[in-house]
C-alpha positions in Angstrom: 17.9 5.1 37.2 20.5 7.5 35.7 19.6 9.9 32.8 21.8 7.7 30.2 19.7 4.6 31.0 16.5 6.4 30.4 17.6 7.7 26.9 16.9 5.7 23.9 20.1 4.3 21.8 20.8 7.3 19.3 23.4 6.6 16.5 25.3 9.3 14.5 22.6 9.2 11.6 20.1 10.1 14.3 18.2 6.8 14.2 16.6 5.5 17.5 16.4 2.5 16.3 17.5 -0.7 18.5 19.8 -3.4 17.3 16.8 -5.9 17.3 15.1 -3.7 15.0 18.1 -2.9 12.6 18.4 -7.0 12.4 14.9 -7.8 11.6 15.0 -4.8 8.7 18.3 -6.6 7.5 16.3 -10.2 7.7 13.5 -8.7 5.8 15.9 -7.1 3.3 17.8 -10.4 2.8 14.5 -12.4 2.2 13.1 -10.0 -0.4 16.6 -10.4 -2.2 16.5 -14.2 -1.9 12.9 -14.3 -3.3 13.9 -12.1 -5.9 16.8 -14.2 -7.0 14.5 -17.0 -6.7 11.9 -15.7 -9.3 14.5 -14.5 -11.5 16.1 -17.7 -11.9 12.5 -19.5 -12.4 11.6 -17.1 -15.1 15.1 -17.6 -17.0 14.7 -21.2 -16.4 11.0 -21.4 -17.9 12.4 -18.8 -20.5 15.2 -21.5 -21.9 13.1 -24.5 -21.3 10.1 -22.9 -23.2 12.4 -22.4 -26.4 13.7 -25.8 -26.6 10.8 -28.3 -25.4 7.7 -28.5 -27.4 4.7 -27.5 -25.2 2.9 -30.0 -22.8 -0.2 -31.9 -23.7 -3.7 -30.4 -22.4 -4.0 -33.3 -20.2 -0.8 -33.0 -18.5 -0.4 -30.8 -15.5 2.8 -31.9 -14.5 4.4 -28.7 -15.6 2.3 -26.4 -13.4 2.1 -28.6 -10.5 6.2 -28.6 -9.1 6.3 -24.9 -9.2 3.2 -24.6 -7.3 4.2 -27.1 -4.7 7.6 -25.7 -4.3 6.3 -22.3 -4.0 3.9 -23.7 -1.2 6.9 -25.1 0.9 8.7 -21.8 0.5 5.7 -20.0 1.9 5.0 -22.3 4.8 8.8 -22.2 5.7 8.8 -18.7 5.4 5.9 -18.4 7.7 7.5 -20.9 10.5 10.8 -19.4 10.5 9.8 -15.5 10.6 
């Protein structure tokens, strides 16, 4: 074994992270950005819909079911993929 193979990967910034660790960090940042974008879209959509439509009757929970089901499926997909 030579000295060059025993040393960790060192970049100019002084980081000793491997390429896999950097890719993992990039995936996490991308996931956080996507989740933030989805939350912003839902917030804007709900604000626009609330201004135009009357509130649903108390016995109707359809407005609560769809976002909850979507969030559950997104959490399941993220758990399976990452």
